[in-house]
C-alpha positions as CSV (number, residue, x, y, z in Angstrom):
1,M,-14.3,-5.9,-6.5
2,R,-16.9,-7.4,-4.5
3,N,-16.9,-7.0,-0.5
4,T,-18.7,-8.9,1.6
5,L,-19.6,-8.1,5.0
6,H,-20.4,-10.9,7.7
7,F,-21.3,-8.7,10.4
8,K,-24.0,-6.2,11.1
9,L,-24.8,-2.4,12.0
10,K,-27.6,-0.1,11.1
11,N,-27.1,3.6,12.4
12,K,-28.0,5.6,9.0
13,K,-27.9,8.7,11.0
14,V,-23.7,8.6,11.3
15,Q,-23.3,6.7,8.1
16,E,-24.5,10.0,7.0
17,D,-22.9,12.2,9.2
18,V,-19.4,10.7,8.4
19,F,-20.0,10.5,4.5
20,N,-20.7,14.7,4.5
21,A,-17.4,15.1,6.4
22,I,-15.6,13.1,3.7
23,V,-17.4,14.6,0.7
24,K,-16.5,18.3,2.1
25,E,-12.9,17.2,3.3
26,Q,-12.1,16.8,-0.7
27,E,-11.9,20.4,-0.6
28,S,-8.9,20.5,1.5
29,I,-6.9,16.8,0.9
30,G,-5.5,16.3,-2.5
31,Y,-5.5,12.4,-2.4
32,Y,-9.2,12.3,-3.3
33,G,-8.7,14.2,-6.6
34,L,-5.5,11.9,-8.1
35,P,-7.9,9.3,-10.5
36,E,-9.1,12.0,-12.8
37,Q,-6.1,13.6,-13.1
38,D,-4.3,14.1,-15.8
39,I,-1.1,11.8,-16.7
40,S,0.4,13.1,-19.9
41,T,3.4,14.8,-17.8
42,V,4.3,11.3,-16.4
43,L,4.0,9.8,-19.5
44,D,6.0,12.2,-21.5
45,F,9.3,12.1,-18.9
46,A,9.1,8.4,-19.1
47,K,10.0,8.9,-22.7
48,T,12.6,11.0,-22.1
49,I,14.1,8.0,-20.3
50,P,16.8,5.7,-23.2
51,D,15.8,2.4,-23.8
52,D,18.7,1.2,-22.8
53,I,18.0,1.9,-19.2
54,T,16.6,-1.3,-18.3
55,Q,16.9,-0.5,-14.0
56,I,15.1,2.0,-12.3
57,A,15.8,2.2,-8.4
58,I,13.8,4.1,-6.0
59,I,15.1,5.1,-3.2
60,G,12.6,6.6,-0.9
61,I,10.9,5.6,2.5
62,G,7.5,4.9,3.8
63,G,5.1,6.6,1.3
64,S,7.6,7.5,-1.1
65,S,8.3,4.0,-1.7
66,L,5.5,1.4,-0.2
67,G,2.9,2.0,-2.5
68,A,5.0,1.5,-5.6
69,K,6.5,-1.6,-4.7
70,A,3.1,-2.8,-3.3
71,I,1.5,-2.5,-7.2
72,Y,4.9,-3.4,-8.8
73,E,5.2,-6.9,-6.6
74,F,1.3,-7.4,-7.2
75,I,1.2,-6.9,-11.6
76,K,5.2,-8.5,-11.7
77,P,4.6,-12.4,-11.5
78,T,1.7,-12.3,-14.4
79,R,3.5,-10.1,-16.6
80,S,6.5,-9.3,-18.8
81,L,7.4,-5.4,-17.4
82,K,9.4,-2.9,-20.0
83,R,12.1,-2.2,-16.5
84,E,12.8,-3.9,-13.3
85,L,12.0,-1.8,-10.4
86,Y,14.7,-2.0,-6.8
87,F,13.8,0.0,-3.8
88,F,16.2,1.5,-1.1
89,E,14.2,1.8,1.8
90,S,16.9,0.9,4.3
91,T,19.8,1.8,6.3
92,D,20.8,-1.8,6.8
93,P,24.6,-1.6,5.1
94,I,23.7,-5.4,4.3
95,N,20.6,-4.5,2.2
96,V,21.8,-1.7,0.7
97,N,25.1,-3.2,-0.6
98,N,23.3,-6.7,-1.9
99,L,21.0,-3.7,-3.9
100,I,23.4,-2.2,-5.4
101,S,25.6,-5.5,-6.7
102,Q,21.9,-6.2,-8.5
103,L,22.9,-2.8,-10.6
104,D,24.4,-2.0,-13.7
105,F,24.9,1.5,-13.3
106,K,25.1,2.0,-17.1
107,K,21.9,0.9,-17.7
108,T,20.3,2.4,-14.1
109,H,18.2,5.1,-13.7
110,F,17.8,6.6,-10.1
111,L,14.8,8.0,-8.7
112,I,15.4,9.8,-5.2
113,I,11.9,11.0,-3.3
114,S,11.3,12.9,-0.4
115,K,8.6,15.1,0.0
116,S,10.8,17.6,2.5
117,G,14.1,17.0,0.8
118,T,15.7,16.6,4.2
119,T,14.5,12.4,4.7
120,V,17.7,11.3,6.3
121,E,17.3,7.8,5.1
122,T,17.1,8.8,2.0
123,F,19.9,11.1,1.6
124,S,22.3,9.1,3.7
125,I,21.8,6.2,1.2
126,Y,21.7,8.7,-2.0
127,K,25.1,10.5,-1.1
128,Y,26.3,7.1,-0.8
129,I,25.5,5.8,-3.9
130,Y,26.1,9.1,-6.0
131,S,29.5,9.1,-4.6
132,L,29.7,6.0,-6.6
133,N,27.8,7.8,-9.7
134,Q,28.2,11.3,-10.1
135,N,26.2,11.9,-13.7
136,P,23.7,13.8,-12.9
137,K,21.5,12.8,-15.9
138,A,21.2,9.2,-13.9
139,Y,19.0,11.0,-11.4
140,T,15.5,12.5,-11.2
141,F,14.4,14.1,-8.2
142,I,10.9,14.0,-6.9
143,T,9.9,16.3,-4.0
144,D,7.3,19.7,-3.0
145,P,8.5,23.4,-4.8
146,D,10.7,25.4,-3.0
147,S,12.1,22.2,-1.1
148,P,15.9,22.2,-0.1
149,L,16.1,18.8,-2.5
150,E,14.5,20.9,-5.7
151,K,17.4,23.7,-5.0
152,Y,20.1,20.8,-4.6
153,A,18.5,19.3,-7.7
154,N,18.8,22.5,-10.1
155,D,22.2,23.2,-8.9
156,I,23.7,19.7,-10.1
157,N,20.9,20.3,-13.1
158,A,19.1,16.9,-12.7
159,S,15.3,15.9,-13.5
160,V,12.9,17.8,-10.9
161,L,9.4,16.4,-10.6
162,Y,7.0,17.6,-8.0
163,L,4.2,16.1,-5.8
164,P,0.9,17.6,-5.9
165,D,-0.5,19.6,-3.4
166,N,-2.1,18.4,0.2
167,V,-1.3,14.9,-0.6
168,G,0.9,13.3,2.3
169,G,3.5,10.6,1.7
170,R,1.0,7.2,2.5
171,F,-1.4,9.1,0.3
172,S,0.3,9.7,-2.6
173,V,0.7,6.0,-4.5
174,L,-1.6,7.5,-7.4
175,S,0.6,10.8,-7.7
176,T,4.3,10.9,-9.2
177,V,5.3,9.5,-6.3
178,G,3.9,6.0,-7.2
179,L,2.8,6.8,-11.1
180,I,6.7,7.4,-12.0
181,P,8.4,4.5,-11.4
182,L,5.3,2.5,-12.3
183,A,5.3,3.9,-16.0
184,L,8.9,3.1,-16.4
185,S,8.4,-0.1,-15.1
186,G,5.5,-0.6,-18.5
187,I,2.8,-1.0,-15.7
188,D,-0.2,0.7,-17.3
189,I,-1.0,3.5,-15.2
190,Q,-4.4,5.0,-17.1
191,S,-6.1,1.2,-15.7
192,L,-4.7,2.0,-12.7
193,L,-6.1,5.4,-12.2
194,D,-9.5,3.8,-13.7
195,G,-9.9,1.4,-11.3
196,A,-9.2,3.7,-8.3
197,L,-11.9,6.3,-10.5
198,T,-14.3,3.4,-10.6
199,L,-14.3,3.0,-7.0
200,K,-14.4,6.9,-6.6
201,K,-17.5,7.1,-8.2
202,S,-19.2,4.1,-6.9
203,F,-18.4,5.6,-3.3
204,F,-19.7,9.5,-3.8
205,D,-22.3,8.5,-6.3
206,A,-24.3,6.5,-4.0
207,G,-23.4,3.3,-5.6
208,Y,-22.4,-0.2,-4.2
209,I,-19.5,0.4,-2.3
210,K,-20.9,3.7,-0.9
211,N,-23.1,1.1,1.7
212,T,-20.3,-1.1,2.3
213,L,-17.5,1.4,3.4
214,L,-19.7,3.5,5.6
215,K,-20.9,0.4,7.4
216,K,-17.5,-1.3,7.5
217,A,-16.0,2.3,8.9
218,V,-18.8,2.3,11.6
219,Y,-18.8,-1.0,12.8
220,Y,-14.9,-0.5,13.2
221,A,-15.1,2.6,15.1
222,R,-18.0,1.8,17.4
223,N,-15.8,-1.0,18.3
224,H,-12.6,-0.1,18.5
225,S,-11.6,-0.4,21.8
226,Q,-12.9,-4.3,21.5
227,Y,-11.3,-5.1,18.4
228,S,-7.9,-3.0,18.6
229,I,-6.5,-4.9,16.1
230,N,-7.2,-4.8,12.0
231,C,-5.6,-8.2,10.1
232,I,-5.5,-8.3,6.4
233,F,-5.3,-12.0,5.4
234,A,-4.5,-12.0,1.4
235,Y,-4.6,-15.2,-0.1
236,S,-1.8,-14.5,-2.8
237,E,1.4,-14.0,-2.1
238,T,0.7,-11.0,-4.9
239,L,-0.5,-9.2,-2.5
240,K,2.5,-9.2,0.2
241,Y,4.2,-5.9,-0.3
242,F,0.4,-4.3,-0.6
243,S,-0.2,-5.2,3.3
244,E,2.6,-3.8,4.0
245,W,1.3,-0.2,2.2
246,Y,-1.4,-1.0,4.3
247,V,0.1,-1.4,7.6
248,Q,1.7,2.1,7.7
249,L,-1.3,3.4,5.9
250,W,-3.5,2.2,9.0
251,G,-0.9,2.3,11.5
252,E,0.4,5.6,11.0
253,S,-3.2,7.6,10.0
254,L,-5.1,6.3,12.7
255,G,-2.5,5.5,15.9
256,K,-3.4,9.2,17.1
257,T,-4.3,11.3,20.6
258,Q,-8.0,12.8,19.7
259,R,-8.7,16.1,18.4
260,H,-11.0,17.0,21.0
261,S,-9.7,14.9,24.1
262,A,-6.5,13.6,25.3
263,F,-6.9,10.3,24.8
264,N,-4.9,8.1,22.5
265,V,-6.9,5.7,20.0
266,G,-5.8,3.6,17.2
267,L,-6.7,0.4,15.6
268,T,-3.5,-1.6,15.3
269,P,-3.0,-3.3,11.5
270,I,-1.2,-6.7,10.8
271,G,-0.8,-8.0,7.4
272,L,-0.9,-11.9,7.0
273,I,-0.2,-14.0,3.4
274,G,-2.7,-17.6,3.4
275,P,-2.5,-20.1,3.5
276,K,1.2,-20.0,5.1
277,D,-0.2,-17.8,8.2
278,Q,-2.9,-19.9,8.9
279,H,0.1,-22.2,10.3
280,S,1.1,-19.0,12.4
281,F,-1.3,-16.2,13.3
282,L,-4.5,-17.8,12.8
283,Q,-4.3,-20.1,16.1
284,L,-3.9,-16.4,17.6
285,I,-7.5,-15.2,15.8
286,M,-9.1,-18.4,16.6
287,E,-8.2,-18.9,20.1
288,G,-6.4,-15.6,21.7
289,T,-7.9,-12.6,23.1
290,R,-11.1,-11.5,21.4
291,D,-9.5,-8.2,20.2
292,K,-8.7,-8.8,16.2
293,S,-11.2,-8.3,13.3
294,V,-9.9,-9.8,10.0
295,T,-10.6,-8.8,6.5
296,F,-9.8,-11.7,3.7
297,I,-8.8,-11.0,0.1
298,K,-9.4,-13.2,-2.5
299,I,-8.6,-13.5,-6.1
300,E,-11.0,-15.3,-8.2
301,N,-9.4,-16.0,-10.9
302,F,-5.8,-16.2,-10.7
303,Q,-4.6,-16.7,-14.6
304,D,-3.0,-20.2,-14.3
305,D,-3.9,-23.2,-14.8
306,I,-1.4,-25.4,-12.7
307,V,-3.0,-28.3,-11.5
308,I,-1.9,-31.0,-8.9
309,P,-0.9,-34.5,-11.0
310,D,-3.3,-37.5,-10.2
311,I,-0.6,-39.5,-8.3
312,S,-0.8,-41.5,-5.8
313,L,1.6,-41.6,-2.8
314,K,2.3,-45.0,-0.6
315,H,0.8,-44.6,2.6
316,L,-0.7,-41.1,1.9
317,E,-3.6,-42.2,-0.1
318,S,-6.1,-39.8,2.0
319,L,-3.9,-37.2,0.3
320,D,-5.2,-38.8,-3.2
321,T,-8.4,-35.8,-2.5
322,L,-6.0,-33.6,-4.0
323,N,-5.2,-35.2,-7.3
324,N,-6.6,-32.8,-10.6
325,L,-7.2,-30.2,-8.6
326,P,-6.4,-26.9,-9.5
327,F,-3.7,-24.9,-7.3
328,S,-6.3,-21.9,-7.9
329,K,-9.0,-23.6,-6.5
330,L,-7.5,-25.4,-3.5
331,I,-6.1,-21.7,-2.1
332,N,-9.5,-20.5,-2.6
333,M,-10.9,-23.5,-1.0
334,Q,-8.4,-23.1,2.4
335,C,-9.6,-19.3,2.3
336,D,-13.4,-20.5,2.6
337,S,-12.4,-23.1,4.9
338,V,-10.6,-20.4,7.9
339,I,-13.3,-18.1,6.9
340,E,-16.4,-20.9,8.3
341,A,-14.3,-21.5,11.3
342,L,-13.9,-18.0,12.5
343,L,-17.6,-17.1,11.5
344,E,-18.2,-20.4,14.2
345,E,-16.5,-18.5,16.7
346,D,-18.2,-15.4,15.6
347,I,-15.1,-13.5,14.7
348,P,-16.2,-9.9,13.0
349,L,-14.6,-10.9,9.4
350,D,-15.3,-9.3,5.6
351,T,-14.4,-10.6,2.4
352,I,-12.8,-8.9,-0.6
353,T,-12.9,-10.4,-3.8
354,L,-10.8,-9.4,-6.7
355,K,-12.0,-10.9,-10.1
356,K,-8.2,-11.3,-11.6
357,V,-4.4,-9.5,-10.9
358,N,-4.6,-6.2,-13.2
359,E,-3.9,-2.5,-12.5
360,E,-7.7,-1.3,-12.4
361,N,-8.5,-4.2,-9.1
362,I,-5.0,-3.2,-7.5
363,G,-5.9,0.8,-8.1
364,A,-10.0,-0.2,-7.0
365,L,-8.3,-1.7,-4.0
366,M,-5.9,1.1,-3.0
367,Y,-8.1,3.7,-3.1
368,Y,-11.0,1.8,-1.5
369,Y,-8.3,1.4,1.4
370,E,-7.9,5.2,1.6
371,I,-11.2,6.2,1.9
372,L,-11.5,3.3,4.7
373,T,-8.6,4.8,6.8
374,S,-10.2,8.6,5.9
375,L,-13.6,7.4,7.5
376,V,-12.5,5.9,10.7
377,G,-10.2,8.6,10.9
378,E,-13.2,10.8,10.8
379,L,-15.2,8.8,13.4
380,I,-12.6,8.3,15.9
381,D,-11.8,11.8,16.5
382,V,-8.3,11.6,14.9
383,N,-6.3,14.3,12.2
384,T,-5.8,11.5,9.5
385,Y,-3.1,13.0,7.6
386,N,-0.3,14.3,10.5
387,Q,2.0,11.8,12.1
388,P,3.6,14.0,15.2
389,G,5.2,10.9,16.9
390,V,6.8,9.8,13.7
391,E,8.2,13.6,13.6
392,A,9.2,13.0,17.6
393,G,11.5,10.4,16.5
394,K,13.1,12.4,13.4
395,I,13.7,15.3,15.9
396,I,15.5,13.5,18.1
397,L,17.5,11.5,15.5
398,K,18.6,15.0,14.3
399,Q,20.1,15.7,17.7
400,K,21.6,13.0,18.0
401,L,23.2,13.2,14.5
402,K,24.5,16.7,15.8
403,E,25.9,15.5,18.6
404,Q,28.0,13.0,17.1
405,K,29.9,15.3,15.0
406,S,30.7,17.5,17.8
């Protein structure tokens, strides 16, 4: 993974201070240690699921599903996987019924994921599915120890797995939350962790990525009032759900009241996919309000040789320049052209290049963004790991549910 910054920043003192703060934060925040974990428990559990189970349904929302979905949808188009994953993330009745219609209950195992054990969205869906299939062997629950969900699972003699200590939902993709469904699908979770570990060592052991990440985080923090919108422009459809994961990670972590003031701060995340969003959002970036920074993500080797045929079309001869051009080269030419155009407009941007679509690269990319989020959160003086705004909505919803029952 390469990261090229197209903006300059010189402030070594701030970079050193925030690096030291993140080093200390490792003592209390659990996600930092996930790349080095022993995955034998996860792999042993995966072996207990019979081979005739060909579908895995994940019932969870936000951090309980977005990370696993991002990795699965990144790898899936390039690989023949062992099992299909289905993600129940919404209480939209059309969506619920559409997903259920795709399942063969005799060949499906359900993972119910809730850190607190009381997530309203998750259990509304679970209750409906449980009414259709009450076999406890069809379910595995992933939750915190001693949660109400653990007690329920024990009562019905269903399998229970646990989240590691001090790992928040949106930082949990490399924990059991993400590793269990990914392992069941046939994705190489050790390679996923190896990619994250390579990135971690490069940051904490003063490798190439340390200087890059620190410069980028300080630039974002220093300029977050002017450039309050951060866009990822990913030039591959395989990264569509990575963009969704990034939106939750960035928005829920950084949109806060500052710890030492009453100011509300934050950086708004936007996920874009090229080249299709060149025909929609790019115009706003190019000539709209100058409040956006952009990160382009490219794939160097698509491992696909599909080529535009050598065909000349009457009246469209000007498009013969496309003939014999690999699609993989065309999409990166499109990306490079947009980068050049935005640089001429002095838009702050950087480029991340992944060598190819595999577990190591997506593991490194996701860990990169987790560290970047922690750095920016420290620099803009927010608690990166809580979500009081989300909790406020949950409290109101639970009160409404009580009222409608009375």
